[in-house]
C-alpha positions in Angstrom: -189.9 -32.8 -80.2 -190.5 -29.4 -82.0 -188.3 -26.8 -82.0 -184.7 -27.9 -80.6 -184.3 -24.2 -79.8 -186.4 -24.0 -77.5 -186.8 -27.3 -76.1 -185.1 -27.9 -72.5 -181.5 -29.5 -72.3 -181.9 -33.0 -70.7 -180.5 -33.2 -67.1 -177.1 -35.2 -66.9 -177.5 -35.9 -63.1 -179.8 -38.8 -62.0 -182.7 -38.3 -59.7 -182.3 -40.4 -56.4 -185.3 -42.2 -54.7 -186.2 -43.2 -51.0 -188.5 -44.1 -49.0 -190.4 -42.8 -46.1 -193.6 -43.2 -44.2 -194.7 -45.6 -46.5 -194.2 -43.2 -49.6 -191.4 -42.4 -52.2 -189.9 -39.7 -53.0 -187.8 -38.6 -55.9 -185.9 -35.7 -56.1 -185.0 -35.0 -59.6 -182.0 -32.0 -60.9 -183.1 -28.6 -61.0 -184.8 -29.4 -57.5 -187.8 -31.1 -58.7 -189.5 -33.2 -56.3 -192.2 -35.9 -56.5 -194.0 -38.2 -54.0 -195.8 -41.2 -55.4 -197.2 -44.5 -54.0 -195.3 -47.6 -54.2 -196.9 -48.6 -57.3 -196.5 -45.6 -59.1 -193.0 -45.6 -58.4 -192.7 -49.2 -59.7 -194.3 -48.4 -62.8 -192.4 -45.0 -63.2 -189.0 -46.6 -62.9 -190.0 -49.6 -65.2 -191.7 -46.6 -68.1 -187.9 -44.9 -67.2 -186.4 -48.0 -68.1 -187.8 -48.6 -71.6 -187.7 -44.9 -72.2 -183.9 -45.4 -71.3 -183.3 -48.0 -73.8 -185.8 -46.2 -76.7 -183.4 -43.2 -76.5 -180.5 -45.5 -76.5 -181.5 -46.9 -79.6 -181.8 -43.8 -81.2 -178.5 -42.2 -80.7 -177.0 -45.4 -82.0 -179.1 -45.6 -84.7 -178.3 -41.7 -85.4 -174.7 -42.6 -85.3 -174.7 -45.8 -87.4 -174.3 -48.3 -85.1 -176.5 -51.2 -85.2 -174.8 -53.2 -82.1 -175.9 -50.8 -79.5 
């Protein structure tokens, strides 16, 4: 990220996914909603899990926790 003072704050509330009429709807924080095909939703979910694991490791490394 560039300038932390101008960066948006990360959301603390998770998005909620639902399936309707063969599509996946992700209702996120701050009223954000995304509609995806099942395949796109599955790939997005995998990507989110991978990014969350990387972010957790970055935070642990910053704290000096090598066991996280």
